[in-house]
N, C-alpha and C positions, 0 to 999 in steps of 0.2 A: 518494342511498344505493344501493349496488349490490345487485342481486338475483342469486340463484343462476344464473338463465338468461342473465344479461348476459355478453357477450363483451368481454373486456378485453385490449388489446394489451400484451404483455410481451416482453422480450428478454433474452438473455444479455449481460452487460456485459464478459465475458472472452473470451479466445481459445480457448474450448472449448465443446463442446455440452453443454447441460443438458437432462435429461429431467424433465418434469413429469407425474406420474401422473394418469391419468383415472379418476375414480370409477367410471365405466362401463367395465369392462375390455374389453368388446366393441368399443369405439370406439378403443382403442389410446392410448398415451401421447402427450403433446405433445413435439415436438422443437424446442428453442430453439438455433438454430445461432449460431456466433460472428458478430461484426460483420463487415460487408463494407466494406473500405476505411475502417474507422473509423465506419461508419454502422450503427445498430441494425437487426437483422433481426427485424421484428415478427411475432409469432405470436398470433392471437386465442385466448384461453383462457377457458373458462367460470369465472365468479366462484366457483362451488361448488368447482371444482378448485384455484383459487388458495387458497381458505380451507383446503382439505385439505392442499395442499402446505406451507402455513405451519404446519400442525399437526404434520406428520411430519418436517419438516426446518427448518434455519435459513437456507436459501439466500436467502429473501426478506429476512429481518432482516439478514443479512450483506451484502445488496445485490449478490449475484451475479446475481439475477433482478431486473430493473428494470421499471418501468411507463412507458408512453408519456406524455410531457409533463406537463400539469397534473393528471392524474388520480392521480399518485403520492402526493401529500400526502393525498388523500382515502382512497386504498387503505390507506396506513399507519394512518390514523385508524380505519378500520373493522376492520383486523386487530389493532388495539390495540398497535401498535409505536411506542413513544416513542423517537425517535432522540436526543432530548436526554438521556434517562436511559441509553440504550444507548451508552455511551462507547466500546465496543470495535468499533463498526461504522464502516467507511469506504467511500466509493465508490472505484471504480478510479481516477478522476481525482484524488481526494484522496490516495490511496496514492502515485501517481506523482509528485504535487507534493511530498510529504514526501521521497521518495527523491531527487529532483533538487534539493531545497533543504534539505539536512540540517543544520539549525540545532540549537543546544542544546535549544531548545524541542521540536523533533521527537524528539530523543533522550529527553527527559522523557516524551513520549507513548509511545514504544516500551517503556520500562521499566515503565510503569504498565498496559500491556495484560495482561489476565488470561485471555483466550480464546486457546487454542493454535491454533485454526483461523484466527483473524485474523492472528497472527504468521506462520503458515505462508503465508498469502496474500500478506502483505507481502514475505516472503523470496522467494517464487516470482516476484513482479513485479519485484523488484530483479534477480534472476538473468536474467529475460527482457530487461530493459532493458540490462543489462550485456552480454549476448550479442549485442546489435545492433551493438556497437562504435561507437555514435553518441553516447553520453552519458558524462559523467564521473560515476562512482559512487564516493562517498567510502568508503574502506576502513573508516574509523572507524564509520560507520553500519552497514555490513554486520556488523562484529564485535559491535556491540551487539544487533542483531537476532538473530544466531545465539546469543549469550549468553542473551538473554531466552527464546528458544525452548528452550534447554537447561534453563533454570530451570523453565519451565512443564512440560516433560516429566518433571521430577522432582517436580512438584506444588507448586512454590513460587509461590503466588499473589501474595505481596508480594515484590517484587524486592529483592535484596541488592546490586544494582549501583549504583555512584555515577557521576554524570555529571562527567567531567573537562572543564573549559571548553575550547572550541575556540580555538586560536591561529591567527591569520591573518597572512599576509605583508603587510608595508607596501607598498601599490600604488606609492608614489613610488619606493621602493627597487627594485622590480621593473622599473619603467620606465627607471630609470637603467641597470640591468643590460642591458636590451634595447638601449639606445642604444650602450653600450660594445661589445656583441656585433656590432651593425651596422657600427661603425667598424672593428673588427678584421677583419671579413669583407671590407671594401673594401680595406684596406691589405695584407692577406696573400693570401688566395685565397678564391674562392667556397666557402662551407661550407653544407651542408644542415642546418638547425637544426630542432629539434622545437618546436612551439608552447609558449609559456610560459603556464602556468596562473597567473593573477594572484591567485587565492585558494585556498590549499591548507590543508586540515585535517590536522593531525598525527595519524596513526593510532596510538592507544595502546589496549592491551587494556583492556576494561572492568574497573574496580576494584570489588571487593566492599566493602560497608559493614562497618566494624568496630565492635564493641561494647566500650567501656572495661571493663577488668578490675575486678571488685569488690574493694575493700580488705578485708583480713582483720581 
């Protein structure tokens, strides 16, 4: 069990600096710098200040501030943060996994999020990954995230969005098309072709649920 004077290593899990207030104003705040080459930049923080930070903000519960290794579970327990019950909290790794693997199950999670800060974090991470030009970001996923964000900004905790099933291209058909393209390039002339995406989600605007009209 941690005591007020215990120093606990914490870090910012995102690409921005987070300030943790010090109860003793004369000592100055703690500065949690972004990761360096993907590795955590640990800063020792007094447990009393971690408890205070958790009291005045949700950065720990939202997992923007993370703990070193095995002590994280015990820290959450002492702070009375139940991650099983807190369904709207995801680690950065979990968010990036959802963005890069946008299944219908992921869309279901998106439309059930009720915390606007969580949906904003997911959207900002999607934009960050998209701007690297290194990943395929499904347009359909982005539309649902933005639509849910708009709902939450209007105070709609229960989403009115419906999930339209994602249709995938038959891989066998795509491979046949690739073979035909290669043959044509050999017979006619060298042509620069763009990579073929073997699995494409059709982007459709999110559909709002409709309520059957009552009979008079």
